[in-house]
C-alpha positions in Angstrom: 83.9 164.6 95.9 86.3 161.4 95.2 88.3 162.5 98.5 84.7 162.8 100.1 83.6 159.0 98.8 86.9 157.7 100.5 86.5 159.0 103.5 85.9 155.7 105.8 83.4 158.1 107.7 81.6 161.0 106.5 79.6 163.0 109.0 76.8 165.4 108.0 76.1 167.7 110.5 72.5 169.4 110.5 71.2 168.2 107.3 68.5 170.0 105.9 68.6 173.2 107.5 68.2 174.9 104.1 66.5 174.2 100.7 68.4 172.5 98.1 69.3 173.0 94.7 69.1 170.7 91.7 72.9 170.4 91.4 73.3 170.3 95.4 70.7 167.1 95.2 72.9 165.7 92.6 76.1 166.0 94.1 74.4 164.2 97.2 73.3 161.4 95.3 76.4 160.5 93.6 78.6 161.0 97.0 76.1 158.2 98.9 76.1 156.2 95.8 80.4 155.6 95.6 80.0 155.1 99.5 76.6 152.6 100.0 77.8 149.5 101.3 81.3 150.3 101.7 81.7 153.5 103.9 80.1 155.0 107.0 78.0 158.2 106.8 76.6 159.6 110.2 73.9 162.4 109.7 73.0 164.3 112.4 69.6 166.8 111.7 66.5 168.5 113.6 64.3 167.6 110.8 62.9 164.0 111.1 64.4 161.6 108.6 60.5 161.3 107.7 60.4 164.6 106.4 63.9 164.6 104.3 62.3 163.1 100.9 59.6 165.9 100.8 63.3 168.2 101.8 64.9 167.1 99.0 62.2 168.3 96.8 62.4 165.9 93.1 60.8 162.7 94.0 62.4 160.6 91.2 66.4 161.6 93.1 64.7 162.1 96.8 64.0 158.3 95.9 67.1 157.3 95.0 69.0 159.1 97.7 66.5 157.7 100.5 67.4 154.3 99.4 70.8 154.9 99.6 70.6 156.4 103.1 68.0 154.4 104.5 69.0 150.8 103.7 70.9 149.3 106.2 70.8 152.5 108.2 70.3 152.6 112.8 68.2 155.7 113.4 68.5 157.2 116.9 65.6 159.8 118.0 66.3 161.8 120.5 64.0 163.6 122.7 63.5 166.2 125.2 64.5 169.6 125.8 68.0 170.7 124.3 70.8 170.7 126.8 72.0 173.6 125.2 68.9 175.8 126.8 70.0 177.3 130.1 73.6 175.9 130.1 76.1 179.0 130.6 78.6 179.3 127.9 81.5 180.6 130.2 
């Protein structure tokens, strides 16, 4: 966890594709708390950020995680069909 906290850029790809357990929520909170204001975190997800609080489950830790994720964040919402559809994988 300490090594992840020190990375200049931490990427979470496909966040929220599976339910979270209590220990995973706690680990995510601690990791984000160590990084907030000092390191960059990039998140990709097929779930809109407005649904992450519910996905996190437990309201108190979800509030703390969302506060650390959304404070000072920049959101880019992509629209349209996936470019993967119809693309040939040669």
